[in-house]
C-alpha positions in Angstrom: 30.3 11.6 31.8 27.2 9.7 33.0 26.4 12.5 35.5 26.6 15.0 32.7 24.2 12.9 30.7 21.8 12.9 33.6 22.0 16.7 33.9 21.2 17.0 30.1 18.3 14.5 30.6 16.9 16.5 33.5 17.1 19.7 31.5 15.1 18.0 28.7 12.6 16.7 31.3 12.1 20.1 33.0 11.7 21.8 29.6 8.9 19.3 28.7 7.2 19.9 32.0 7.3 23.7 31.4 5.9 23.4 27.9 3.1 21.1 28.8 2.2 23.1 31.9 2.0 26.3 29.7 -0.4 24.5 27.4 -2.6 23.3 30.3 -1.5 19.7 29.7 -0.5 17.1 32.3 3.3 17.3 32.4 4.2 13.9 33.8 3.9 10.2 32.7 0.4 8.9 31.9 -0.8 6.2 34.3 -2.6 3.2 32.8 -4.4 2.4 36.1 -6.0 5.9 35.9 -7.7 5.2 32.6 -11.3 4.0 33.3 -11.8 2.3 30.0 -8.7 0.2 30.6 -10.0 -0.8 34.0 -13.2 -2.0 32.4 -11.4 -4.1 29.7 -12.8 -7.3 28.2 -9.7 -9.4 28.8 -5.9 -9.5 29.2 -3.5 -11.9 27.5 0.3 -12.1 27.1 2.0 -11.2 23.8 5.4 -12.6 24.9 8.7 -10.9 24.1 8.1 -7.9 21.8 10.1 -5.1 20.3 8.4 -2.1 21.7 8.7 1.1 19.6 10.0 3.8 22.0 7.8 6.5 20.6 4.7 4.4 21.6 5.7 4.1 25.2 3.3 6.5 26.8 3.6 6.0 30.5 3.6 3.7 33.5 1.3 1.0 34.7 1.0 2.3 38.2 1.2 5.8 39.8 4.3 5.0 41.9 7.1 6.7 39.9 5.1 8.6 37.4 6.1 12.0 38.7 9.8 11.2 38.6 9.7 11.6 34.9 8.4 14.2 32.5 5.8 13.1 29.8 8.8 12.4 27.4 10.3 10.0 30.0 13.2 12.3 30.8 14.0 12.5 34.6 13.1 15.6 36.7 14.5 14.6 40.1 17.6 16.3 41.5 21.2 15.3 40.5 22.1 14.3 44.1 19.2 11.9 44.6 19.4 8.1 44.8 17.3 8.1 41.6 20.0 10.1 39.8 22.7 7.7 40.9 20.8 4.6 39.6 19.9 6.4 36.3 23.6 7.2 35.8 24.6 3.6 36.6 22.2 2.4 33.9 23.6 5.0 31.5 27.1 3.7 32.1 26.0 0.1 31.7 24.3 1.0 28.4 27.5 2.7 27.1 29.8 -0.1 28.1 27.8 -3.2 27.2 24.2 -2.3 26.3 21.0 -2.7 28.2 19.7 -6.2 27.4 17.3 -7.1 30.1 13.7 -6.7 28.8 11.3 -4.4 30.5 7.8 -5.5 31.5 4.9 -3.5 30.1 1.2 -3.5 29.3 -0.2 -2.6 25.9 -3.5 -0.7 25.6 -4.8 0.8 22.4 -1.3 0.3 20.9 0.3 2.5 23.6 2.7 0.9 26.1 2.8 1.4 29.8 5.8 0.3 31.8 5.4 -2.0 34.8 9.1 -2.6 35.4 12.0 -0.8 33.8 11.0 2.9 33.7 14.7 4.0 34.2 15.8 1.7 31.4 13.2 3.3 29.1 14.4 6.7 30.1 18.0 6.0 29.4 17.3 4.3 26.1 15.0 7.1 25.0 17.7 9.6 25.9 20.1 7.8 23.6 17.5 7.7 20.8 16.8 4.0 20.8 14.2 3.1 18.1 12.8 0.1 20.1 13.1 -1.6 23.4 12.6 -5.4 24.1 9.8 -6.1 26.6 7.6 -8.8 27.9 4.1 -7.4 27.1 0.6 -8.1 28.3 -2.2 -6.8 26.0 -5.3 -5.2 27.6 -8.3 -5.5 25.2 -11.0 -2.7 25.6 -14.7 -3.3 25.2 -16.0 -2.7 21.7 -17.6 0.7 21.1 -18.7 2.8 18.1 -15.8 5.2 18.6 -13.5 5.5 15.6 -10.3 4.9 17.7 -11.8 1.7 19.1 -12.8 0.4 15.7 -9.3 1.1 14.4 -7.7 -0.7 17.3 -9.8 -3.8 16.7 -8.7 -3.7 13.1 -5.1 -3.4 14.3 -5.4 -6.5 16.5 -6.6 -8.6 13.5 -3.6 -7.2 11.5 -1.2 -7.9 14.4 -2.2 -11.5 14.5 -1.1 -11.9 10.9 2.0 -9.6 10.9 3.2 -9.0 14.4 3.8 -5.4 13.2 3.0 -2.9 15.9 4.8 0.3 14.7 2.3 1.3 12.0 -0.9 3.2 12.8 -3.7 4.8 10.7 -6.0 7.7 11.5 -9.0 6.2 9.5 -10.8 2.9 9.5 -9.8 0.3 6.9 -6.1 1.2 6.9 -4.8 -2.1 8.1 -6.9 -4.2 5.6 -5.7 -1.9 2.9 -2.1 -2.3 3.9 -2.5 -6.1 3.9 -3.8 -5.9 0.3 -1.1 -3.4 -0.9 1.8 -5.6 0.3 0.3 -8.4 -1.7 -1.3 -10.5 1.0 -4.7 -12.2 1.1 -6.9 -10.9 3.9 -6.1 -13.8 6.2 -2.5 -14.5 5.1 0.2 -14.7 7.8 3.4 -12.9 7.2 6.7 -14.7 7.0 9.9 -13.5 8.7 11.2 -12.2 5.4 7.9 -10.3 4.9 8.4 -8.7 8.3 12.0 -7.7 7.6 11.2 -6.3 4.2 8.3 -4.3 5.5 10.3 -2.9 8.4 13.1 -1.8 6.0 10.7 -0.2 3.5 8.6 1.6 6.1 11.6 2.8 7.9 13.1 4.2 4.7 9.9 6.0 3.8 9.3 7.3 7.3 12.7 8.8 7.6 12.3 10.7 4.3 8.7 11.7 5.1 9.7 13.1 8.6 12.7 14.8 7.2 10.4 16.7 4.8 8.2 17.9 7.7 5.7 15.0 7.9 5.4 15.4 11.7 3.8 18.8 11.0 0.9 17.2 9.1 -2.2 15.9 10.9 -1.8 12.3 9.6 0.3 9.4 10.6 3.3 8.2 8.6 1.2 5.1 8.0 -1.5 7.2 6.3 1.1 8.7 4.0 2.8 5.4 3.4 -0.5 3.8 2.2 -1.1 6.4 -0.4 2.5 6.4 -1.5 2.7 2.6 -2.2 -0.8 2.7 -3.7 0.4 5.2 -6.2 3.9 3.8 -6.9 3.7 0.2 -5.8 5.1 -1.7 -2.8 7.7 -3.7 -4.7 8.7 -0.7 -6.7 9.6 1.1 -3.4 12.2 -1.6 -2.8 13.9 -0.7 -6.1 14.0 3.0 -5.5 17.3 4.7 -4.6 17.3 7.1 -1.7 17.5 10.0 -4.2 14.5 8.7 -6.1 12.5 8.1 -2.9 13.2 11.7 -1.7 12.2 13.1 -5.1 8.9 11.2 -5.2 8.0 12.0 -1.6 8.6 15.7 -2.3 6.5 15.6 -5.4 3.8 13.7 -3.6 3.5 16.3 -0.8 0.2 17.7 -2.1 -1.3 14.2 -1.8 -0.2 14.0 1.8 -1.3 17.6 2.6 -4.8 16.8 1.2 -5.0 13.7 3.4 -4.2 15.8 6.4 -7.1 18.1 6.0 -10.5 16.7 5.0 -11.8 20.2 4.5 -9.3 20.6 1.6 -11.4 18.3 -0.6 -14.4 19.9 -2.1 -17.3 18.2 -3.9 -18.6 20.7 -6.4 -22.2 19.9 -7.0 -22.8 22.3 -10.0 -20.8 24.2 -12.5 -19.0 27.4 -11.4 -20.3 30.8 -12.5 -18.1 31.7 -15.5 -19.2 35.3 -16.1 -16.4 37.3 -17.6 -15.1 40.4 -15.8 -15.4 43.8 -17.4 -11.7 43.8 -18.1 -12.0 40.4 -19.8 -14.8 41.6 -22.0 -13.0 44.8 -23.0 -9.7 43.3 -23.9 -9.8 40.9 -26.8 -7.8 37.7 -26.1 -6.4 35.1 -28.3 -4.9 31.8 -27.2 -3.2 28.9 -28.9 -5.2 25.8 -29.7 -5.9 23.7 -26.6 -4.7 20.1 -27.1 -6.9 17.7 -25.2 -6.4 14.0 -24.8 -9.1 11.4 -23.9 -7.6 8.2 -22.5 -10.2 5.4 -22.6 -10.1 2.0 -21.0 -11.1 0.4 -24.3 -12.2 1.3 -27.8 -15.6 3.1 -28.2 -17.0 0.4 -30.4 -16.5 -2.1 -27.7 -17.9 -0.2 -24.7 -21.1 1.8 -24.3 -19.3 3.7 -21.5 -16.4 4.7 -23.7 -18.7 5.4 -26.6 -20.6 8.0 -24.4 -17.4 9.7 -23.5 -16.2 9.7 -27.1 -19.5 11.4 -28.1 -18.6 14.0 -25.5 -15.2 14.5 -27.1 -16.8 15.0 -30.5 -19.2 17.5 -28.9 -16.1 19.5 -27.8 -14.8 19.5 -31.4 -18.1 21.0 -32.6 -18.5 23.6 -29.8 -14.9 24.9 -30.0 -14.0 24.8 -33.6 -10.5 26.2 -34.1 -10.0 26.5 -30.3 -9.4 22.9 -29.3 -7.8 19.8 -30.8 -8.9 16.5 -29.2 -7.2 13.1 -29.6 -8.7 9.8 -28.3 -6.4 7.1 -26.9 -7.3 3.7 -25.6 -5.5 1.0 -23.5 -4.5 -2.3 -24.8 -4.9 -3.7 -21.3 -5.8 -2.4 -17.8 -2.3 -3.0 -16.5 -1.0 0.1 -14.8 2.2 0.1 -16.9 0.0 0.2 -20.0 -2.0 3.1 -18.5 1.2 5.1 -17.8 2.5 4.3 -21.3 -0.6 5.8 -22.9 -0.7 8.8 -20.6 3.0 9.4 -21.2 2.3 9.3 -24.9 -0.5 11.8 -24.6 1.8 14.2 -22.8 4.6 13.7 -25.3 2.0 14.5 -28.1 1.7 17.9 -26.5 -1.7 17.6 -24.8 -2.0 19.9 -21.8 -5.4 18.6 -20.6 -6.0 14.9 -20.2 -9.3 13.2 -19.3 -8.9 9.6 -18.2 -12.4 8.3 -18.5 -12.5 5.2 -16.2 -12.0 4.8 -12.4 -9.5 2.0 -13.1 -7.1 4.7 -14.3 -7.2 6.7 -11.1 -3.9 5.8 -9.6 -2.1 6.0 -12.9 -3.6 9.5 -13.3 -2.3 10.6 -9.9 1.1 9.3 -10.7 1.1 11.1 -14.0 -0.1 14.3 -12.4 2.8 14.2 -9.9 5.2 13.6 -12.8 3.7 16.3 -15.0 2.6 19.2 -12.7 1.9 21.5 -15.7 -0.6 19.2 -17.3 -4.3 19.3 -16.1 -5.4 15.7 -15.5 -9.0 14.8 -14.6 -10.1 11.2 -13.9 -13.7 10.0 -14.2 -14.2 8.7 -10.6 -15.4 9.8 -7.2 -13.5 11.0 -4.1 -10.1 10.1 -5.5 -8.5 13.5 -6.2 -5.7 13.2 -3.5 -4.7 16.8 -4.3 -2.9 16.0 -7.6 -5.8 15.4 -10.0 -9.4 16.4 -10.1 -12.1 13.8 -10.4 -15.5 14.0 -12.1 -18.7 12.0 -12.3 -22.4 12.7 -12.5 -25.3 12.1 -10.1 -26.9 9.3 -12.0 -28.9 8.5 -8.9 -31.2 11.4 -9.8 -32.1 9.7 -13.1 -32.4 6.3 -11.4 -34.9 7.7 -8.9 -37.1 8.8 -11.8 -36.7 5.5 -13.6 -37.6 3.7 -10.3 -40.8 5.7 -10.2 -41.7 4.6 -13.7 -41.0 0.9 -13.0 -43.0 1.1 -9.7 -46.0 2.6 -11.5 -45.9 0.0 -14.3 -45.1 -3.3 -12.4 -48.4 -5.1 -12.0 -47.0 -7.7 -9.6 -44.8 -5.3 -7.6 -41.6 -7.2 -8.6 -38.9 -5.2 -10.3 -35.4 -6.2 -11.4 -32.2 -4.0 -11.2 -29.1 -4.9 -13.2 -26.2 -3.4 -11.2 -22.6 -3.5 -12.4 -19.7 -2.8 -10.0 -20.1 -2.2 -6.2 -18.2 1.0 -6.4 -18.7 4.6 -5.1 -21.9 6.0 -6.5 -23.3 2.7 -7.9 -25.0 1.7 -4.6 -26.6 5.1 -4.4 -28.0 4.4 -7.9 -29.6 1.1 -6.7 -31.1 2.7 -3.6 -32.4 5.8 -5.4 -34.2 3.5 -7.9 -35.7 1.5 -5.0 -36.9 4.7 -3.3 -38.4 6.0 -6.6 -40.3 2.7 -7.0 -41.5 2.8 -3.4 -42.7 6.4 -3.8 -45.4 5.4 -6.3 -45.8 1.8 -5.1 -45.2 1.0 -1.4 -45.4 -2.7 -2.1 -42.6 -2.6 -4.8 -39.7 -5.0 -4.2 -36.4 -4.6 -6.1 -34.5 -7.7 -7.0 -30.8 -6.7 -7.6 -28.5 -8.8 -9.7 -24.8 -7.8 -10.1 -23.3 -8.4 -13.6 -19.8 -8.3 -12.2 -20.3 -11.4 -10.0 -18.9 -14.8 -11.0 -21.2 -17.5 -12.4 -24.3 -15.3 -12.4 -27.1 -15.6 -14.9 -28.8 -12.3 -14.4 -31.9 -12.9 -16.5 -32.4 -16.3 -15.0 -32.5 -14.7 -11.6 -35.1 -12.2 -12.8 -37.3 -15.0 -14.4 -37.0 -17.2 -11.3 -38.3 -14.3 -9.1 -41.2 -13.4 -11.4 -39.8 -10.0 -12.2 -41.9 -8.1 -14.7 -39.9 -4.9 -15.3 -36.1 -4.4 -15.2 -33.7 -1.6 -15.0 -30.9 -2.7 -17.3 -27.7 -1.3 -18.7 -27.6 2.5 -19.0 -25.8 2.6 -22.3 -26.1 0.7 -25.6 -22.9 -1.0 -26.8 -22.4 0.2 -30.4 -21.3 -3.0 -32.1 -23.7 -5.4 -30.4 -27.1 -5.8 -32.1 -28.0 -8.9 -30.1 -29.6 -7.8 -26.9 -28.9 -4.1 -27.6 -32.5 -3.2 -26.6 -32.0 -4.5 -23.1 -31.3 -1.0 -21.7 -33.0 1.5 -19.5 -36.3 0.4 -17.9 -38.0 -2.3 -20.0 -40.7 -4.9 -19.7 -39.1 -8.4 -19.4 -40.8 -10.2 -22.3 -39.6 -13.5 -23.7 -39.5 -12.3 -27.3 -38.1 -8.7 -27.1 -38.0 -6.0 -24.4 -40.6 -3.2 -24.3 -38.6 -0.1 -23.4 -40.1 2.6 -21.3 -37.3 5.0 -20.4 -33.5 5.3 -20.5 -31.0 7.5 -18.7 -28.6 9.7 -20.6 -25.0 10.5 -19.8 -24.4 13.7 -21.7 -20.6 14.0 -21.2 -20.4 16.6 -23.9 -22.2 19.0 -21.6 -19.6 18.4 -18.8 -16.6 18.6 -21.1 -17.9 21.8 -22.7 -18.5 23.5 -19.3 -15.1 22.4 -18.0 -13.2 23.7 -21.1 -15.1 27.0 -20.9 -14.1 27.2 -17.2 -10.4 26.7 -18.2 -10.6 29.2 -21.0 -12.3 31.7 -18.7 -9.5 31.4 -16.2 -11.7 30.0 -13.3 -9.9 26.7 -13.1 -7.2 27.9 -10.7 -9.6 30.1 -8.7 -11.5 26.9 -7.6 -8.5 26.0 -5.5 -9.0 28.7 -2.9 -8.2 28.8 0.8 -7.8 25.2 2.1 -9.2 23.6 -1.0 -6.5 21.5 -2.7 -8.6 18.9 -4.4 -11.8 19.3 -6.4 -14.3 16.6 -7.2 -17.0 17.5 -9.7 -20.3 15.7 -9.2 -22.9 17.5 -11.3 -26.5 16.4 -11.7 -29.6 16.9 -13.8 -29.6 20.7 -13.3 -26.3 20.9 -15.2 -27.6 18.9 -18.2 -25.0 16.1 -17.7 -27.7 13.6 -16.7 -31.2 13.2 -18.0 -34.0 10.7 -18.7 -35.6 10.0 -22.0 -39.1 8.6 -21.8 -40.9 6.4 -24.4 -44.0 7.9 -26.1 -45.7 4.7 -25.0 -45.5 5.7 -21.3 -48.9 6.4 -19.8 -49.7 10.2 -19.7 -50.1 10.3 -15.9 -46.8 8.5 -15.3 -45.0 10.9 -17.8 -46.5 13.9 -16.0 -45.3 12.5 -12.6 -41.8 12.0 -14.0 -41.8 15.6 -15.4 -42.8 17.0 -12.0 -40.2 15.0 -10.1 -37.5 16.0 -12.6 -38.4 19.6 -12.2 -38.2 19.5 -8.4 -34.8 17.7 -8.6 -33.4 20.2 -11.1 -34.6 23.1 -8.9 -33.0 21.5 -5.9 -36.2 21.5 -3.9 -36.2 17.7 -3.6 -33.5 15.1 -3.1 -34.2 11.3 -3.3 -32.2 10.9 -0.1 -34.1 13.3 2.0 -36.4 12.5 4.9 -36.6 9.2 6.8 -34.6 6.4 5.3 -34.5 2.7 6.1 -31.9 0.1 5.1 -32.3 -3.7 5.2 -30.8 -3.6 8.7 -32.7 -0.6 10.2 -32.9 3.2 10.4 -30.3 5.1 8.4 -31.9 8.6 8.8 -34.7 9.4 11.2 -35.1 13.1 10.7 -37.7 13.9 8.0 -36.1 17.4 7.5 -32.6 16.1 6.8 -30.8 15.2 3.5 -27.8 12.9 3.4 -24.6 14.7 2.7 -22.9 14.1 -0.7 -20.1 12.1 1.0 -22.5 9.7 2.6 -24.4 9.3 -0.7 -21.2 8.5 -2.6 -19.9 6.0 -0.1 -23.1 4.2 0.7 -22.5 0.6 1.8 -26.1 -0.3 2.6 -29.2 -1.3 0.5 -32.7 0.1 1.0 -35.2 -2.0 2.9 -37.3 -2.9 -0.2 -34.3 -4.4 -2.0 -33.9 -8.1 -2.3 -30.2 -9.0 -2.6 -26.8 -7.9 -1.2 -23.6 -6.1 -2.1 -21.1 -8.6 -3.4 -17.8 -9.2 -1.7 -14.5 -9.1 -3.5 -14.2 -12.9 -3.6 -17.5 -13.1 -5.4 -16.4 -10.8 -8.3 -15.1 -11.6 -11.8 -11.4 -11.0 -12.2 -12.0 -8.1 -14.6 -14.1 -6.3 -12.0 -11.5 -6.5 -9.2 -9.1 -3.7 -10.2 -11.8 -1.0 -10.2 -13.4 -2.3 -7.0 -10.0 -2.3 -5.3 -9.6 1.4 -6.1 -13.2 2.6 -5.8 -15.1 -0.1 -4.0 -17.5 0.6 -1.2 -16.6 -0.7 2.2 -18.9 -3.7 2.1 -17.5 -4.9 -1.2 -13.9 -4.7 0.0 -14.3 -7.1 3.0 
């Protein structure tokens, strides 16, 4: 029997050699001693006795027996060799009493290389063992700027807390995100129960994910697991039956598919061309009334942000009389169960298009889109489509650049304040664009940034203490607040009352109108062409969604400059983030003919060189700010 097993193993080994040779790949075991980076390591230290995942055993430490095995650790030597006899004896030992003696191995970049026990690994891999006990020494590589190296250093920090070595991510930040999603503080050590629970849940998910064809996607099971538990919840996974888990994994496949291909996510910078075809113009069409829901984080009278979106809803009612019916909903709390309750209600009321108007509702929107595939759901956030929903926002940084130019021209003492809200996608670009606009007209301008979402911060005291003369305040007036309601846009910081110069406008009605026209014209589906599975709308001043209103008290020369800059931005002949750019820490872009790509603008985690202040960390934020920063926070804020 054991000789028959050896024959089968050899057949598997020779097949692997043939396949790899045909692909031009090295067909035998990798050798750690032949990896130059490992030879130039920083240090080595023992990990002790470790359960080594068999699929992470990549080769041998030395070159000695590497060609006795194919790359999959199956043997390739003849059946009459001494090697075959020893392999068969190990096989018999495993079948009768199990192989208990640990192997010895080195771990490098989360791959394991066997020093003693190659045949034991081969036998156990043949029988499908999930893990093998081994005494392991870790080899630590030198730090580099390569993504794989950065991920490995993140893994080592995570391993020190969890001792979990069987999860891997293809992008930076995955291990810190996992630590958060399982409910742990960044520096919290896992208990034995934590480890057992995680092992069980990850194994259950991985089995279903791989059974559905997950190995064919260009992501790791860890990547998929992160998005799954972020959508459905870590503790909720523990309560799912196998049938429920299979159903949810299947329905979430478009999310995983989008993760696997970065090119499947498109940032649409301007509205689509919605010209009707000749056939559409000749044939009169009639359609039932579109029922559209707007789910707001809070009531319009309590929030300037919600108020602006509700004005957009009313704009739709006026533009599409008889064609659309809109209904506003608002949350009683930001709890995700409450978010799902309200979205469920909107669907039950017959709405086939739902706009969720706050980034905090992103994950609830994704979960709802998976549950209701026939409902079009759009969330007001950036880079969070995941293939199930579409996201939308506006390039407010264009307006902020103009307002920075105004403040720079007016500030006699070169000191300007900027009132920022949450350190999330897009908001840092707004701060930087304002600073660049001020610097354009006043090279000496300094921008003092204060974050309203920080704990224990008196924003105006900070401005007064730094001698700030002009301030960029809140973008939108809160309807029911008369006290302080004039502290918006760019204003002179006077003790009695502010002197307003300009304010930005979010004209959400323009966005909603163009989006509904796109749906009515039948171009919605056509935007998902080829590889594109997720669309993020990020329109600017040229689309009318963003603009700046200037006071009649603004000096004529400054008003003309603003008009000229606005024209060049709308014509796309100028971008605030073009040319040479410097951060507080050095050069960001050194080519004067280059413009930052949209993705880099959205995810900015640096501040311009003329800004005084920093991006707040999660621990510095008020509790009400943390949910949205957890979902949409820039990298610097999440640390």
